[in-house]
C-alpha positions as CSV (number, residue, x, y, z in Angstrom):
1,X,86.9,99.5,121.9
2,X,85.1,103.2,121.6
3,X,87.0,106.2,123.3
4,X,84.8,109.1,123.9
5,X,86.0,112.6,124.9
6,X,82.6,114.6,125.1
7,X,79.1,113.1,123.5
8,X,77.5,116.7,123.5
9,X,76.6,117.8,119.7
10,X,79.5,119.1,117.7
11,X,77.8,122.8,118.2
12,X,78.2,122.9,121.6
13,X,81.9,121.6,121.7
14,X,83.3,124.7,119.6
15,X,81.8,128.1,119.3
16,X,80.5,128.9,115.8
17,X,83.0,131.4,114.3
18,X,82.9,134.0,111.6
19,X,84.8,132.7,108.4
20,X,85.0,136.3,107.5
21,X,87.8,136.5,110.4
22,X,91.2,135.7,109.1
23,X,92.1,132.5,109.7
24,X,96.0,132.6,111.1
25,X,96.7,129.0,111.5
26,X,96.5,128.6,107.4
27,X,98.9,131.6,106.8
28,X,102.5,130.5,106.0
29,X,105.0,132.7,108.5
30,X,105.1,135.7,106.1
31,X,101.8,136.1,105.9
32,X,101.3,135.9,109.5
33,X,104.2,138.5,110.3
34,X,102.7,140.9,107.6
35,X,99.6,140.4,109.2
36,X,100.7,141.0,112.9
37,X,102.4,144.2,111.4
38,X,98.9,145.3,110.2
39,X,97.7,145.2,113.7
40,X,100.5,147.7,114.7
41,X,102.9,145.1,116.2
42,X,106.2,144.3,116.1
43,X,106.7,141.7,113.4
44,X,108.5,139.3,115.3
45,X,105.5,138.5,116.9
46,X,104.7,136.7,114.2
47,X,107.4,134.4,114.5
48,X,106.1,133.8,118.0
49,X,102.7,133.2,117.1
50,X,103.8,130.9,114.2
51,X,105.6,129.2,116.7
52,X,103.5,128.6,119.3
53,X,100.6,127.1,116.5
54,X,103.0,124.9,114.7
55,X,105.5,123.9,116.7
56,X,104.2,123.8,120.0
57,X,100.6,123.0,118.7
58,X,99.1,125.0,121.3
59,X,95.3,124.4,122.0
60,X,94.3,128.3,122.4
61,X,95.4,131.8,121.9
62,X,95.6,131.7,125.9
63,X,98.8,129.4,126.0
64,X,100.9,131.6,124.1
65,X,103.2,132.7,127.5
66,X,105.5,135.3,125.7
67,X,102.5,137.0,123.9
68,X,101.1,140.1,125.4
69,X,97.7,140.2,126.6
70,X,96.4,143.0,124.6
71,X,97.7,141.5,121.1
72,X,95.6,138.6,122.0
73,X,92.8,140.7,122.6
74,X,93.3,142.1,118.8
75,X,93.5,138.3,117.8
76,X,90.2,137.7,119.2
77,X,88.3,140.5,117.6
78,X,90.0,140.1,114.4
79,X,90.9,136.0,113.7
80,X,89.9,132.6,113.8
81,X,91.6,130.4,115.8
82,X,91.0,126.9,114.6
83,X,91.6,124.1,117.0
84,X,89.8,120.5,116.4
85,X,88.6,118.5,119.3
86,X,88.0,114.9,119.0
87,X,83.9,113.8,119.1
88,X,84.7,110.4,119.2
89,X,87.8,108.1,119.1
90,X,87.7,104.4,118.3
91,X,90.7,102.0,119.1
92,X,91.2,99.0,117.1
93,X,91.7,95.8,119.8
94,X,93.8,94.2,116.5
95,X,96.4,96.4,116.2
96,X,95.7,99.6,117.8
97,X,94.9,101.7,114.7
98,X,92.7,105.0,116.0
99,X,89.7,106.7,114.2
100,X,89.1,109.6,115.4
101,X,85.6,112.0,114.6
102,X,86.7,115.8,114.9
103,X,84.0,118.4,115.0
104,X,84.2,121.5,112.9
105,X,83.1,124.9,114.1
106,X,80.1,125.3,111.2
107,X,79.1,122.0,112.9
108,X,80.3,119.3,110.3
109,X,82.3,116.6,111.1
110,X,85.2,114.7,109.5
111,X,87.5,111.8,110.1
112,X,91.3,110.9,110.3
113,X,93.4,107.7,111.2
114,X,96.3,107.4,113.6
115,X,98.4,104.0,112.3
116,X,101.5,102.7,114.2
117,X,103.9,101.1,111.9
118,X,107.8,100.0,112.6
119,X,109.1,103.2,110.1
120,X,106.9,105.5,112.5
121,X,103.2,106.9,113.1
122,X,101.1,107.9,110.1
123,X,98.3,109.5,110.0
124,X,95.2,109.5,107.1
125,X,93.3,112.9,107.0
126,X,90.4,114.0,105.3
127,X,90.5,116.9,102.8
128,X,86.8,117.6,102.5
129,X,83.9,117.3,104.8
130,X,82.0,114.7,101.9
131,X,83.3,114.1,98.6
132,X,81.5,114.5,95.4
133,X,83.3,112.1,93.3
134,X,80.8,109.4,93.8
135,X,83.1,106.0,94.1
136,X,81.0,103.1,94.4
137,X,83.0,101.4,97.0
138,X,83.6,104.4,99.3
139,X,81.3,105.6,102.2
140,X,82.6,109.3,101.8
141,X,81.0,110.2,98.9
142,X,77.6,108.8,100.0
143,X,76.1,112.6,101.0
144,X,78.1,114.5,98.3
145,X,80.2,117.3,99.1
146,X,79.2,119.8,101.8
147,X,82.5,122.0,101.6
148,X,86.6,121.9,101.0
149,X,88.7,122.1,104.4
150,X,90.8,124.8,104.9
151,X,94.5,124.5,105.4
152,X,94.2,124.6,109.2
153,X,91.6,122.1,109.1
154,X,93.6,120.0,107.5
155,X,96.5,120.5,109.5
156,X,94.6,120.5,112.7
157,X,94.0,116.8,112.0
158,X,97.8,116.1,112.9
159,X,98.3,118.3,115.6
160,X,94.5,117.4,117.4
161,X,96.5,113.4,116.9
162,X,99.9,114.1,118.1
163,X,98.3,116.4,121.0
164,X,95.9,113.1,122.0
165,X,98.1,110.5,121.4
166,X,101.3,112.3,123.1
167,X,103.0,110.8,120.0
168,X,104.8,112.4,117.0
169,X,103.5,111.9,113.6
170,X,106.6,111.4,110.7
171,X,104.0,110.3,107.8
172,X,101.2,112.2,106.4
173,X,98.6,110.4,104.1
174,X,96.1,112.7,102.7
175,X,93.4,109.6,101.6
176,X,90.9,110.3,103.6
177,X,87.4,111.5,103.0
178,X,87.5,114.0,99.8
179,X,89.2,114.4,96.5
180,X,92.7,116.6,97.6
181,X,92.8,117.6,93.9
182,X,88.9,119.1,94.2
183,X,90.7,121.1,97.0
184,X,93.6,122.2,95.3
185,X,94.7,125.5,96.2
186,X,94.1,124.7,99.8
187,X,96.2,121.3,99.6
188,X,99.1,123.2,98.6
189,X,99.0,125.8,101.2
190,X,98.8,122.5,103.4
191,X,101.7,121.4,101.8
192,X,103.4,124.6,102.5
193,X,102.8,124.7,105.8
194,X,103.2,121.0,106.5
195,X,106.7,120.9,105.6
196,X,107.7,124.7,106.5
197,X,111.4,123.8,108.4
198,X,110.2,126.6,111.1
199,X,106.8,124.5,111.6
200,X,105.9,120.6,111.9
201,X,108.7,120.2,109.3
202,X,107.6,116.7,108.2
203,X,109.6,116.2,104.6
204,X,107.9,115.8,101.1
205,X,109.2,112.4,101.0
206,X,106.7,111.6,104.0
207,X,103.6,112.9,102.3
208,X,101.4,111.0,99.9
209,X,98.5,112.7,98.1
210,X,95.7,110.3,96.6
211,X,93.6,111.3,94.0
212,X,91.2,109.6,91.7
213,X,92.4,110.4,88.7
214,X,91.8,114.7,87.8
215,X,94.1,114.8,84.9
216,X,95.1,118.9,84.7
217,X,95.7,119.0,88.7
218,X,98.1,116.0,88.1
219,X,100.1,117.9,85.7
220,X,99.7,121.1,87.7
221,X,101.3,119.1,90.7
222,X,103.9,117.9,88.4
223,X,105.4,121.1,87.6
224,X,105.9,122.1,91.5
225,X,108.6,119.0,91.4
226,X,107.2,118.1,94.9
227,X,109.1,115.1,96.1
228,X,106.1,113.5,97.9
229,X,104.5,110.4,96.5
230,X,101.4,110.5,94.0
231,X,99.0,107.7,94.7
232,X,96.4,107.3,91.7
233,X,93.1,105.6,92.8
234,X,92.9,103.3,89.8
235,X,90.5,99.9,90.6
236,X,90.0,99.3,87.2
237,X,92.3,98.2,84.2
238,X,89.6,99.4,81.5
239,X,87.7,102.7,81.0
240,X,84.4,100.4,80.7
241,X,85.1,98.8,83.8
242,X,86.4,101.7,86.1
243,X,83.1,103.8,84.6
244,X,81.4,101.5,86.6
245,X,83.3,102.0,90.0
246,X,84.3,105.5,89.5
247,X,82.0,108.0,87.7
248,X,85.3,110.6,87.3
249,X,86.1,107.9,84.7
250,X,83.2,109.6,82.3
251,X,85.6,112.9,82.3
252,X,89.3,111.4,81.9
253,X,90.4,108.2,80.6
254,X,92.8,105.6,82.0
255,X,95.1,106.6,79.0
256,X,94.9,110.4,80.1
257,X,95.5,109.0,83.3
258,X,98.8,107.2,82.7
259,X,100.0,109.9,80.2
260,X,99.8,112.4,83.4
261,X,101.6,109.9,85.5
262,X,104.1,109.8,82.9
263,X,104.4,113.6,83.5
264,X,104.9,113.7,86.5
265,X,107.7,111.0,87.0
266,X,109.5,112.7,84.6
267,X,108.9,116.3,86.3
268,X,109.9,114.8,89.8
269,X,112.0,111.0,89.5
270,X,109.0,110.3,92.2
271,X,107.8,106.6,91.5
272,X,103.7,106.5,90.9
273,X,101.5,104.4,93.6
274,X,98.5,103.1,92.1
275,X,95.5,102.2,94.7
276,X,93.4,98.8,93.2
277,X,90.7,98.0,95.5
278,X,89.6,94.3,94.9
279,X,85.7,93.8,94.5
280,X,84.8,89.9,94.3
281,X,83.9,89.0,90.9
282,X,84.3,92.7,89.5
283,X,87.9,93.1,88.9
284,X,90.1,90.6,90.5
285,X,89.9,87.9,87.7
286,X,93.0,86.7,85.9
287,X,92.4,89.1,82.3
288,X,92.4,91.6,85.3
289,X,95.6,91.1,86.0
290,X,97.2,90.6,82.9
291,X,95.3,93.9,81.5
292,X,96.5,95.8,84.6
293,X,100.1,94.3,84.2
294,X,100.3,95.9,80.4
295,X,98.8,99.2,81.1
296,X,101.4,99.8,83.7
297,X,104.3,98.0,82.2
298,X,107.5,100.1,81.8
299,X,106.4,102.8,84.0
300,X,108.4,103.3,87.1
301,X,105.8,102.3,89.8
302,X,103.6,100.5,92.7
303,X,100.7,99.0,93.3
304,X,99.0,98.4,96.4
305,X,96.4,95.8,96.7
306,X,93.4,96.5,98.6
307,X,90.9,94.0,100.0
308,X,87.6,96.2,99.5
309,X,86.4,97.3,102.8
310,X,82.5,96.6,102.3
311,X,79.9,99.0,103.5
312,X,76.4,98.5,103.8
313,X,74.9,100.7,101.3
314,X,76.7,98.5,98.5
315,X,76.9,95.2,97.6
316,X,80.0,94.8,96.8
317,X,81.8,91.7,98.5
318,X,85.8,91.8,99.2
319,X,87.8,89.4,97.0
320,X,88.8,85.7,98.5
321,X,92.0,85.6,100.0
322,X,93.1,83.6,97.3
323,X,92.0,85.7,94.8
324,X,94.1,88.1,96.3
325,X,97.3,86.1,96.5
326,X,96.9,85.1,92.7
327,X,96.3,88.6,91.8
328,X,99.5,89.5,92.9
329,X,101.6,86.6,92.1
330,X,100.5,87.8,88.5
331,X,101.4,91.1,88.6
332,X,104.8,90.2,90.1
333,X,105.1,87.3,87.2
334,X,104.7,90.1,85.0
335,X,107.4,92.4,86.2
336,X,104.9,94.9,88.6
337,X,106.0,95.8,92.1
338,X,102.9,95.0,94.4
339,X,102.1,94.4,97.8
340,X,98.9,93.6,99.6
341,X,97.7,96.5,101.7
342,X,98.2,95.3,105.3
343,X,94.1,95.5,106.4
344,X,94.5,98.7,109.6
345,X,91.5,99.1,111.9
346,X,89.0,96.2,110.0
347,X,87.0,96.1,113.7
348,X,86.5,99.9,113.9
349,X,85.0,100.7,110.4
350,X,88.6,101.7,109.2
351,X,87.5,102.4,105.7
352,X,87.3,106.2,104.5
353,X,83.7,107.5,105.6
354,X,82.3,104.9,107.9
355,X,82.7,106.6,111.2
356,X,81.3,109.8,110.0
357,X,78.4,108.7,108.1
358,X,77.4,106.4,111.1
359,X,77.5,109.4,113.4
360,X,75.5,111.8,110.8
361,X,72.8,109.2,110.8
362,X,72.7,109.1,114.1
363,X,72.2,112.4,114.9
364,X,69.7,112.5,112.0
365,X,67.5,109.9,114.1
366,X,67.8,111.3,117.7
């Protein structure tokens, strides 16, 4: 099922805004308070505005009822107020998963996914427009990287989905389009704002950040001792195999990634998650499961087996149900904690980058 709020071009949905203006939704409470004071206003106005943006999640300055009109005028001249609106929404008839395509102020589009689970609602957000990592099985990277997302654009994916569904989001996964560690500084500010008790106040333990294995940034993140879950997109059990699937393997070996994971666990005490997409005849054989078992032995970790979601630009095929089950059973017999990820939104192109790619192709052909 497709739910479309507005089929105008992205540029018509939001006015192009000047990137030189201050992005107030990317400021923490202290920074916003100082900014408001710099405009000659009382500092307590900063807390009011912060509350309107991050608790009430209003869509415009006009909705800030207790903020004086003169201050709103100053803010219109001096700031950017980031608010995302859906260009397209696909709703799965299988499980109710919603795939959102959001328009950005510069004409770019990004996608997010809303999923309902028994333990609460989860949102998978994008961290970049496109991606430069080049993973062979992912649609996000087909057109390369356009730009990084700001902290406000990352947050607004969550806020916009809450506004649209009328439901609270309790879990956030930074596993959509883009490589979060390639947008490291903005990721850190996003985490700060997401977990702020004065704002949306989502626990670090309800946050998962995925990376294809940018080792220096994993080690930097470990020093911060966040209580979030680190997910490693591994997808192979040898460097040779990984290089075929993921170009980043030419920069960082599996051994380096494993050492970084051990360092992360030692600093945070948080179990590592390994994402492993099963591709028929490529990485789903018995010897692959045995090699993966040896690789992860002794590490406090969990493996998510993902039946690869085929994209038309690649000839990779999903492993058979028997191969997936056999792979899981072999890991379990070797003492590895493992689950097969439930496929969400299969009927609405639920894999990363698919909706954005089809939208861009359609726009280019108009």
